[in-house]
C-alpha positions in Angstrom: -167.6 99.8 33.1 -169.4 101.0 30.0 -169.5 104.6 31.4 -165.7 104.6 31.9 -165.1 103.2 28.4 -167.5 105.8 26.9 -165.8 108.6 28.8 -162.4 107.6 27.7 -163.5 107.2 24.1 -165.2 110.6 24.2 -162.1 112.2 25.6 -159.9 110.6 22.9 -162.2 111.7 20.1 -162.4 115.2 21.5 -158.6 115.5 21.8 -158.1 114.2 18.3 -160.6 116.7 16.9 -159.0 119.6 18.8 -155.5 118.7 17.7 -156.5 117.8 14.1 -158.9 120.8 13.8 -156.3 123.2 15.2 -153.7 121.9 12.6 -156.2 122.3 9.8 -157.6 125.7 10.9 -154.1 127.2 11.5 -152.1 125.8 8.7 -149.8 128.8 8.5 -149.5 129.7 12.2 -148.8 126.6 14.3 -150.5 126.5 17.7 -148.0 127.2 20.5 -148.2 127.2 24.3 -147.8 130.6 25.9 -144.3 131.9 26.8 -143.4 134.0 29.8 -142.7 137.1 27.6 -145.3 136.4 25.0 -143.8 136.4 21.5 -141.0 138.9 22.3 -137.4 138.2 23.4 -136.8 140.8 26.1 -133.2 141.8 26.9 -132.0 142.6 30.4 -129.1 144.6 31.7 -127.0 147.2 30.0 -126.3 146.4 26.4 -124.5 149.5 25.4 -127.6 151.3 24.3 -128.7 148.4 22.2 -131.9 147.4 23.9 -135.5 146.6 22.9 -137.6 143.6 22.4 -137.4 141.3 19.4 -140.7 139.9 18.2 -140.8 136.3 17.1 -143.3 134.9 14.5 -143.6 131.2 13.7 -145.1 129.8 10.5 -145.4 126.5 8.6 -146.0 125.6 5.0 -147.9 122.5 4.0 -145.8 122.1 0.9 -142.8 121.6 3.2 -144.0 119.2 6.0 -142.0 119.4 9.3 -140.4 122.7 8.5 -140.8 125.7 10.9 -140.0 129.2 9.7 -139.1 131.7 12.4 -139.0 135.4 11.7 -137.3 137.8 14.2 -138.4 141.4 14.0 -136.6 144.1 16.1 -139.0 146.4 18.0 -136.2 148.5 19.4 -132.5 149.3 18.7 -131.2 145.7 19.2 -130.9 144.1 15.8 -132.1 147.2 14.0 -129.8 150.1 14.6 -126.3 150.2 13.1 -123.8 148.8 15.6 -126.5 146.9 17.5 -126.5 143.6 15.6 -127.1 140.4 17.5 -127.4 136.7 16.8 -130.7 134.8 17.0 -130.3 131.3 18.3 -133.1 128.7 17.7 -133.0 125.5 19.7 -135.6 122.7 19.3 -136.3 119.2 20.5 -138.8 116.9 18.9 -140.1 113.4 19.6 -138.4 111.8 16.5 -134.9 112.8 17.4 -135.2 113.7 21.1 -132.0 115.8 21.5 -131.4 119.5 21.1 -130.9 120.8 17.6 -129.6 124.4 17.1 -129.4 127.0 14.4 -128.2 130.6 14.4 -128.8 133.6 12.2 -127.6 137.2 12.3 -130.0 140.0 13.1 -128.6 143.3 11.9 -130.7 146.0 10.3 -134.1 144.6 10.3 -136.2 141.4 10.2 -134.4 138.1 9.7 -135.9 134.7 8.8 -134.7 131.1 9.3 -136.4 127.8 8.4 -135.5 124.7 10.5 -136.5 121.1 10.1 -138.4 120.8 13.4 -140.3 117.6 12.4 -144.0 116.8 12.6 -146.0 116.7 15.7 -145.0 118.4 19.0 -141.7 120.2 19.3 -140.2 122.3 22.0 -138.7 125.5 20.4 -136.7 128.2 22.2 -135.6 131.4 20.4 -133.0 133.6 22.2 -130.2 136.1 21.4 -126.5 135.9 21.8 -124.4 137.3 23.5 -126.9 139.5 25.3 -128.8 138.3 28.4 -132.5 138.0 27.7 -135.7 136.3 28.5 -136.1 133.9 25.6 -139.3 132.9 23.8 -139.9 129.2 24.6 -142.9 127.2 23.5 -144.2 123.8 22.7 -145.4 124.0 19.1 -147.7 121.6 17.2 -146.5 121.2 13.6 -149.4 119.5 11.7 -148.6 116.8 9.2 
């Protein structure tokens, strides 16, 4: 019985240290689970010559707890070249209000940034483009308090 209790206590302390330590060590870049396409939205199909990945960066700021800033940077024509504008859609679900929240921002001519109130703790965040078909960037993200 003591061995089981000790094992559970050790696992709990280790998990708390990893989560807390990760939040402290990476205050500006929140830890995220891997996405199928990494940190790039990848379009599929014919988009009238407006193709190319869009890189997604995520940051937090301790002076604004619970906020997540997402920056979309075109790495091709889509969102960068004139006539190739698109819309970035950010969807997130958190444990405090467990339903989908959405926000959109135009991406036309270069990088674009949006800040959303994702909440503290774990959130599921998906970033995609509209109306093009694409593989979205979707991650569980830890936003440290």
